[in-house]
C-alpha positions, 0 to 999 in steps of 0.5 A: 803398854810400856814404860816411857823411855825416860822413866825406863832409863832412870830406873835402869840407871838407878839399879846399875849405878847401885851395882857399879858404885859398890863393886867388891862390897859384898861381905861374908857373914863374918865380915858383916858381923865384925862391921856391925851388920846383922851377920848371917841372918837374912835381911828383914826387908823385903820379905820373900816367900821363895823360890827366889832369895835375896842376894847377899847385901852390899854393906856400906858405911862401915857395915851399917847400911845394906843395899840390895836390888832387883832388875827384871822384866816380864812378857805375857799373853792372854785369852779373852782380854778385858775391854781396855786391856791388851792381849799381850804385854811386855814391861819392867816387872821390877827395877828397884833398889832397897836400902836399909839400916837393919840393926840398932835402936833406930833403923830404916828401910827405903824401897825405890824404883819401878814395878808392875803388879800383874794380878789374875783376872784383872787388867794389867797396868804398865809399870809407868801407870802403876807408879803413877796411879798406885804407890809412886816411885818409892812404894815402901819405906819407914823409920823403925825404933826398936828395943828388945822384942818391941818396935814401932814403925812409921811410914809406908808399910806393907800390909799385915793382911793376906798370905801373898806379898805385893811385888812379883819377886816376893812370891811363889807365883809371878802374878797375885791371886784372886784373894790378894785382889780383895786385900790392901797392899801398902798402908801409910801409918804406924805399926807396933810389933811385939814378940815373946817366945812362940808368939808374935803380934802386930797392930797398925793404925793406917790409911787402909787402901792408900786413902790418906784418911787414917781410919783403918785398924789392922792386926795380926797374931802368929803362933810358931809351933815349931820350926816347920809349922805356924798359924796366923790370924790377921784382921783389919777394917775401916773404922769409919766411912770414906768416899774416896775412889781411885785406882789405889783406893777403890771405894768398896774395898777401902770400906771393908772388913777383912779376916784371914787365917793362914797356916804355913808348913816349911820343911825340907824342899816343901812350902805349903800354905793354905789360907782362908779369907772373909770380907764384908763391905757394909751398907753406907748410902752416904758414900754411895754403897747402897747395898753392901756385900762380902766375899768368902774364899780360900787358897792353897799355895805350894812350892817344891824345890828340886836340885840344881836351882829348879822349883815348881810353885802352884796356887789353887783358889776359890772366891765367892761373893755375896749379894745379887743384882736383884737386891742392888748389891755392889760388885766385888768380883764379876757381878753381885753374887759371882764366884771364881776358880783359879789355878796357877803353875809357876816353874822357876830356875835360879842360878846365882843372881839370875832367875827365870820363871814361867807361869800358866794361870787360868781363871774361871768365873761362875754366876757372872753378870752379863758384861762383867767377866772376860772378853771385850764384851765381858761375856766370856767366863774363862781367861788363860794367861801365860807369863815369863819373867827373867831378871837379876837379884843383886 
């Protein structure tokens, strides 16, 4: 499963052209401040949990517009691949450019290019299929109007739900986890943000799982205790019912309610982030949900940074779904009432613009339904996956 030559060439050309057109444009913090940029502060988008860090931006238009980007690829191999998937993959993970105006009363953000979204325990889409079946060649972008500590955004927005971001480079691990796979990723709609002292709030009216039906409401409430500790509560759900069912808009998940409690500790070389998640998909016979179900789960994400650009990130997860085959409950995992454990370890090396990451991930299903788990017949309980990713942040 590889990107077609035409699309690959276009994405590579987009990234390389951005670099070639902007030689010598990277500024110091003082230069950016004098030219109207945001100075030494990191760019607001795209957010990154580490260990990777955004490159110094290329400032254009007198320091008003910032351009950054990433070009990376990955290779993976797995045991007990699911029917229709392959035992190994080699593909673009990111060939994206980010353009933004991060200051002033009106701002904007635009993200474009190719991407893959490898996820634990799920078949892997090629970058071509991901762009075609999910969020297109411009997955995120919005207009922002800001005044003081209040702003309004409109466009294709990153979700407020969950502790992990959408794209590989944004997270501690290369692949997204089991809990992330129950959450939405990109919302089209409106979002309002307000902050005061240690409190930050956001509220969004959007289309949930990219449904193009604006019936979802999501919100988050964050409290920053000090420089090292913060706590966030996030929640969202479909205020109606929607029968749409596509790769980007799975029927069951698009009609769910989801709740997160996320604690973050960041100090010195450590980032520690435990979070808990609860979801519920109510019964809606009119749209094909004859017997609803839900999930309960938790995850622990950690990253430790060593000297000389090395780091190690780990993620442990447990997810349990409700319901049973006897009741005719919907399947949210590996059969009604099934559960799963996962463990992921991701060592990384970063030097200037270059990065190299490896990953070993194991998923083990419990109480699985026959044919709903791993292997060509769906009868295997465990899948192990090894991945390597390398690239440049520019």
